[in-house]
N, C-alpha and C positions, 0 to 999 in steps of 0.2 A: 859324476853324472848319474851313476846308479842310485845314489842316495836321493837325488832329485826325482827320479822316476818312481821311487818307492813312496813319495809323498802323494798320497791318493788325491787330495784336492787339487794339487798342482797338475798331476797327470790328467785329471778330469777337465781342468780348464784348457789344457793343451789339446786334448781330444775334441772338446767343444769348439775350439778355434779351428782346428783342422777340418772337422766335419762341415762347419759353415763355409769355409773357403772352398772345399771340394764341391759342396752343393751349389755355390755361386757359379762355378764353371759348368756344372751339369744343367743348371737352370737356363743359362744363356745358350747352351748347346741345344736344349729342347725348344726353347722359345724363339731363338733367333737363327737356329740352324747353323751356328758357327762355333768353332772351338777357340775360345779366348782365354788362354792361359794367363794373360796379364791380370785378369780379375783375381787370381790367387794372391796377388800382392797389392791389390787395390782396396781403397776404402769405398764404402757404399755398396749397394746391391742387395740381392735377396739370397739368403737371410743375413741379418746383421751378425757379423762375427764378433763384434764388441759385446753385443748382448748375449750371444751364445757362450762366449768365454766366461763372462762374469756370472751368468746363470748356472753354468756347469760347476764353477767354483763354489757358489753359494749352496747349490743343491748337495754337493758332496760334503761340505762342512756341516750342513744341516743333518745329513744322514749319519755322519760320524760323531759329531759333538752334541747334536740335539738342537732344536730350534730355540731353546731357552739359553743357549750358551752365548758368552760374550763374542766368541769368534764368529758365530752365525750372525749376530747383530751387526758387527763391523762389516762383514762381507755383504750383508743385505743392504746396508746404507751405501757402501761402495758401489754395489750393483745399480741401485736406484740413480745415483749420480751419473754413472757411465751411460745408462739407458736414457736418462733425461738429456744428457749431452748429445747422444747419438741422434735423437729425434729433433730436439729443439735448436740448440746452438749451432750444431754442425749443418743442419738443414738451412738455417738462416744464412750461414756463411756461403753455402752453395748458391743461394739466390743472389747474394751480393756479387759473387763471382760472375754469374750470368749477366748482371747489369754492367759490371766493369768490362766484360768481354764485348758487349754491344757498344759501349762507349769507345773502346779502343778500336773497334772495327770502323766506327764513324770517323774517328780521327785519322785512321789509315786511309779512308776514302777521300777525306779532305786534303790531306797531304800525301799524295800518291807515292812520292819518292822520299826515301830516307827514314820513314817511321815504320819500324817493324815491331810487332807485338807477339807475344806468346800468350795464347789463351790460358786463363786460370782454370783449374780443375773445378767443375761445378758439381760433380757427384761426390759430395762429402758426407751428407747426412743420410738418415734412413726414414722411410715412411713407417706408419704404424703397422701395416702388414709385415714389413721386413723385420721389424722389432719383435712382433708376435712370433714370427717364424724362428727368429733367433732364440727367443725364450723357450720354445718347444724343443729345438735342437739341443740347446744347452741343458735343459732339464733332463732330456733323454740321455745325453752324453754323461752328465754328472751322475745320474742314477745308475747307468750301466757300468761305468768305470768303478764306482764305489762298490757296487754289488760284486763285481769281478774280483777286486782286490780284497 
């Protein structure tokens, strides 16, 4: 375990993820005046922990290996794919879940007895501000951890 913690880019990614998850809880506490610890293990929300994690990783690799290194290039491409997925594909899946939830509610109303449905999770993807916040959190975490180590 100690060997993994000495891997600076890995530590930066972990700190980026942890920072984003803690900020999600604090953001909900401030905006909605409720403590929702469930958000620490949930997808979606402000800021994007997916984005923060990969940005911290890429920032750290860029600082250590240089932006012309193969490692940085691989990490950057990986980050772009993850961020694209967080905004586009996962957001579309959330919209599909909303429609399916409405349809199952209508079916439930038509057949009042015997049909039970569990709502699908609709908060899957991220908005552009959530992703931008994730980039800022991740870049700060990656730079801070890398400078510290």
